[in-house]
N, C-alpha and C positions, 0 to 999 in steps of 0.2 A: 249225125251224131252231135249231141250238145257239147258246146265248148266248156271245159272245166273252168270254174270260177277261180280267180287268183286274188289273194289278199293284196290290198294297196298298202305296201310296207311303208312307203313314205308318209302317207296320211296317218297310219297307225303310230309311227314313231312320233309324229307331231302331236297327236293326242296324248301320247305318253309323257310329254313335257308337263302336263298337268299333274300326273301321278308322281313324277319326279319331284315336283314342287312340294307335295305333301310329305314325301319320303325323306327329303333332306331336313324338313322341319322337325320331324319326330326323331331322326337320327341325332340331331343336335339337342333337342329338348330333353331327352331322358338323362344323359350323363351330366349336362351342364346345369339343368334346373335342379336336379337332385343335390348337386354340390352347392348351388346357391342357397337352396332351402336349408341345408345342413349348416352352412355358415351363419345365416341370418337367425335360424331358430336356436342355435347354440347360445346366443346372447339374449334370448327371450326371458324376461322376468317371470312371465306367466308359466312357461314350461318348467323353469327352475323351481318355482314354488310348488307346482304339482309334484315334481320329483321329490322335493324335500318332504312333502306331506306323506307320500307313499313310503319313503325311507323311515320316517318316524313310526308309521303304522305297521309296517312289515319289516322289522329289522332282520329276520331270518332270510328274507328274500334279498336284502341288501348284502348280507354276508355271502350268499350264494353267488351273486353277481361279481363280488370282489374276488371270490375263489376262481371264477371263470376268466378273470383277467381285466375286468373293468376297473379303471382307476376312478372310483367315485369318492375316494377319501377327500380330495381337494374340494369337490363340489358339495359333499355331504348329502348327495341325493342320487336318485336314479337318473340315468341318461335316457330321457324319453324322446330325444330328438329323432332317432331312427323311426320310431313309431309314427310320429307326426309327419315325417318325410314320406313314409309309406302311405299314409292316409291321403295326403295332398296329391301324391303321384297317381292315385287312382282316379282323380277327377276326369282326366281325358277319356278313360274307359267308361266311366259312369255317364259322362256327357255323350259319348259315342253311342251307348245303348239307348239313351233317351232321345237325343236330338237328330242323330244321323238318319234313322228311319223316317222321322217326321219330315225333315227337309228333302229326303229322297222322294217321299210321296208328294210333297209340295211341288217339286220339280217335275214330277210326272204330269201334274195338272196345270203347269205353267204354259201360257201361250203368248209368245212375243216374237218380234221380228228377228231376234237373236237366237231363237230356239228355246228349248226347255231347260237345258242345263247351264249354258254359258252365263245367263244373268246372275245366277247364284255365285258362280266363280268370279265374275267381274266385280262383284261387290265384296264377297267374303275374302278373297285372296289378298287384295291390297290392304284391307283392314287388319287381317292376320299378320301381314308383313310388318306393318307399322307397330303393332303390339309386340311382335317378336323382337324388334330392335329395342323396345323399351324394357324388356324383361331384365337384362343384366344391369340396367341403369337405376333400378329401384333400390333405394337405400334402407327402407323400413319394411318390416314384415307385412303390415297392412297394404302398403303400396305394391309390394311384390305379389302378395296373394291376389289382390284385385286384378292386376295385370295378367297373371297366370290364368285365373278363372275366365277372364274375358277372352284370352287367346284360345283356350281349349273350346270355349263355346263357339267362337267365330269359326274355328277350324271345323267343327262338327256341322256347320251350316253348308259347307261346300265340298266336303269329302265324298259324300254319296253322289252328288251330281257329277263330280269329275270322274269317278269310277264308272258311272253309267254312260259316259260319252262313247266309249269304245263299242259296247254292245248296240247302242243306238245307231251308230254309223257303219256297222259291219254286218254283212249277211250272216245269219245263224250258222251256216255251214263252215264259216271261216273264223268264228269267234274264238275257238281254241288257239289257233295260230296267233290271232290278235292278242289274246290274253297273255301268251308267252312273251310277246314283244313289250306289252305294258309292264309286266313283272320285271323284265330286263331293265327298262328305263327307271322303274322304281328302285331296283337294286343299285343302279348307278347313282341315283340321287342319295340313297342311304350311305353309300361308300364315300361320296363327296362330303357328306355331313360328318362322317366318322374321321376322315383324314383332314378336315378343314383346319382344326387347331394346329396340327403339326405342320401343315403346308404354310400357314400364315406365319408361324414362328420361323420357319426356314427362309421364306421369301423376304419377310420384313424385319427379321431379327428380334421378334418379341420374346420376352422372358416368360416362359410358361409357369415358372415357379411363383411369379408375381401375378399370374393370371392376366398379363397384359393383352393377350390375344382374345380374351373372352368376349368383349363387346363386338369385336370385328368378326368373330365367328357367327354371331347372331345377325350382323349386317350382311355377311355373305349368304346366309340362309334366306334372308329377306329378299336379297337381289335375285336369287334363283327363283323364289316364289313369283316375283314380279315378271321375270323373264318368261317363266312358264305360262303366266297369264297372257302376256303379250303374244306369245306363239299361238295360243288358242284363239286370241282375238283376231289376228291377222292372217293366219294360215290354216285354221280349221273352220270350215263353214258348216254350221249346223242349220238344217232346214228351218224355214219360218214355221213355227209350231201352230200359228193361227190357221194356216192352210191345212195342217194335219188334223187340227181339231174339227174343222169343217168336214173333212173326209171321214173322220171317225164317226160322225153322227150317222152317216149313211151305212156304216158297218155295225151299227148298234146291235142288231139282231144276232149277227155272227158272234159278237163279243159276249152277248148273253148266253149263247149256246156254249161258248168256251168256258164260261163261269160254271155253268151247270155240269160240264164234263169234269172240271176241276173238283167240284163238290162231290161228284160221284167217286173220283179217285181217292178223295180224303177218307172215304168210308172203307177203303181196303184195309184189311186187318193183317197184322203180323202174327206169325206163329209164336208159340211160347219161347222156342229157341232163339228166334230172331229178336224178340224183345229182350231176352237176357243178353245177347250179343250187343245190342244197341246200348243197354244200360252200362255194361262194362266198357264199351268203346267211349261213351261219354265221360265216364270216370277216368279213363285213360287220358282223354283230352284235357280234362280239368287238371290232373296232376302234372301232365306234360307242360301245359302252358303256365302253371303255377311256378314250375322250376325255371323255364326259359324267361318268363317275364321278370322274375326276381333278379336274374343275371343282368338283364337290360337296364333295370331300374337302379340297382345298387352297385353295379360293377365299378363305377367311377369312385364311389366312396370306399369300396374295398381296396381298389388300387392305391388310393391316397393313404389309407390307414396302414395297410399290410405291406404294400410294395413300395410305398414312398413315391408314387408317381403323381404327376400333375394331371389335370383333367384332359389336356391335349394328348398326353402320353397314353392315358386310359382309353380315349376314343380311338387312338391309333391301334391299340391292342384289339379293340372291338372291330376295327376295320379288317384285321387279319381274319377274325371270325366270319365277318361278312363276305370277304373275298373267297374263303373256303366254301361258304354256303353257295355263293353264286357259281363257282366252278363245278359244284356237285349237282346243280339243279337238273340238268338234262340227263346225266347218268342215273340219278336217283329215280326218275320216272321210268326210264328204260329197264333198269334192274328190277323195279317193282313189278312191271308188266311181265318180265321173264321169270323171275323167281318167286313172285308173290309179294303183295304189299305188306302183309302181316310180318313176313320174315324180314323185310327191309326196315320196318318200324322197330322190330325187336333188336336188330343189329345196331340201329341208330341209338336206341335207349341204352344198349349195352356199352357202346362207345362212350357215351356221356358218363355213365356210372363209373366205368373203369378209369378213365382219364381224370375225372374230377376227384374221385376217391383217392387215387394215387397222389395227386397234388395235395389234398387235404392231409394225408398221412405223412408225406415226406416234407412238404412245404419247401421244396426245391424250386427256386425261381425258374430254372431252365425248363422245368416241366410245364410251366404255364403256357409256353408257346405251342408245344404239341397238343396240349389240352384244348387250346383255342382252335387250332386247325382241325383236330379230330371232332371237336364240338361243333364246328361250322358244318363239316360234312355230315355228321350225325343229325344235326338239326334239319338239313335238307332231305335226308333219307326219310325222316319222320314226317316233315311238313308236306312234302309232295304226295305222300301216300295215305295220309290220314283222312282227308276229305273224300277221296274216291271210295275208301273202305266204308265210311259212314253211309255214303249215298247208295252203295251197292247192297247194304243190308236191307234197305227199303225197296230197291229196284228202281228202274227208270221212271215208273209211274209216280213216284213220290219224291222226286229230286228236290222240289221246292221245300217241302216239309222237312226233309232231313238236312237240307242246308241250314234251315232255321235252327234245328237241334244242334248242329255243329257250332254255329256262331254263338248260341246261348251258352254252351259249355265253355267255349274259349273266352268269351267276354266275362263270364262269371269268374273264371280263374284269374283273369287279368285285373279284375276289381279286387278279388280277395287276396291275391298273392302279396302285393306290397304291404298290406296290413299284417298278414300272417308273418311274413319275414321280419317286419318291423318289430313285432312282439318277440320273435326269436332273438333278434339282435339286442333288444333291451335286456332279455334274460341272460344271454350268454356273454354279453359285454364285448364282443369282438365281431368285426366283419368277416373274420375267417370262417365263421359259422355259415356264411353263404355257400361255401363249398362242402358243407355237410347237409344243409337244408335242401339244396338242389339235387344232389344224388339221391336223397331220401324220396323226394318228389318223383324223380325218374324211376326209382325202384318200385314205387307204388304204381306208377303208370305201366311198368313192365309186368307186374303181377296181374294187373287188370286186363291187359291185352291178351294174356295167355288164355283168358276165359272167353275170348271172342272167337266164335266158330263160323261166322258168316262174313261175306263181303269180298270174296275173291272171284266171283263168277263173271263179271262183265269187264270188257276191255276198257282201258283207261280213256281212249278217245271217245267211245260211246258215252261214257259218263260225263266227260267234259262237254260234249256237244249237247247232251240233254240238259245239263246244268245251265249252259248259256241260253238255250232256247226258253227255259223256264223263266230266266231273268228278264 
């Protein structure tokens, strides 16, 4: 009887340090960079002149904004800052769509003594860490913009390679378990980033109202990035890919046969009902991620304007959301398997809509905390079950294709959402509109998923295993 394979948990945890490094960077980037951009762009003469021009050309729109609560009388113009913040905050997603697949493919073809993936990490991560430290130190809009653009570009050069390390070094049958550990380390990195500002204020006595902790938060993030890179350098051994390249030549015919088989599978057709379910599922994903991405991008600005919170306090609140999500991760998967993934997604969307709408109507501060907790749990109920539902519409034979559909929908939403909400914020004149915009997005997602009739047939583990094997 063959001995059952066991996951090397220690090695997988060490690989996870790379994912932790990327997670802490983005957990800090969203709230702090959006706040920095808002501060710098508020003083921009160019944006002021654009707003003044629009105010003169469309006085009725100016009157509408004032009626919604926007104090534009002093400036005599529209407040276009939120729109520009939204546009700039899409850069990381745009760069992710363009450059991540490119550098992922480049790493596939790289042959070095350090392996395929680690050379990209060894170069990209330290450069990203250095740029990360510089971001809060830039005093002018052009300098800040240049640094932000360089940072998101460099991050996109090593994100795909670091994610690919675990599947490379883990047997296909164990990749689902490995993926769970990788996501856990990423979640821990995200929480560290969210709690960083508050922890620094407590330990070193920084005044968060004066943003004294801000540069040190970025330094902490950069230190974790470097530590993650060092762990991968000294404790994770990737095979010499030059030897693998030589061996691959001998298996060329087998590879060609596999390609032909994949081409054959691509020709498989979906039924009319499956196509309809897929279309509505992709629309569900778009509206869902439009709502959730808007929260991540603009919550710090909402907390500052509406709640009177500092950025450190805002990230602490997001940390509560993250903790609730992390706690719900395993139960969400088990409940989805037991009761059905569609039901869990519906319950998650309902939780979001109810709690966010209640807060928007009452504006009671005490409701914000249960809204964040329920929102975190709801987020995981949805996130854990959406990808399997999409994959199962196409079946195991088309996992790769449908994974592509999934990420196309989610990345499209993440590119569009900050711009869409930026426009909403300009027109409504208040960040309180965030808690109207997001429930509307979630309600549209809920309406769309009620039209999904397929995707419950296959067990979660089978879908995860097939997805990993395709990768």
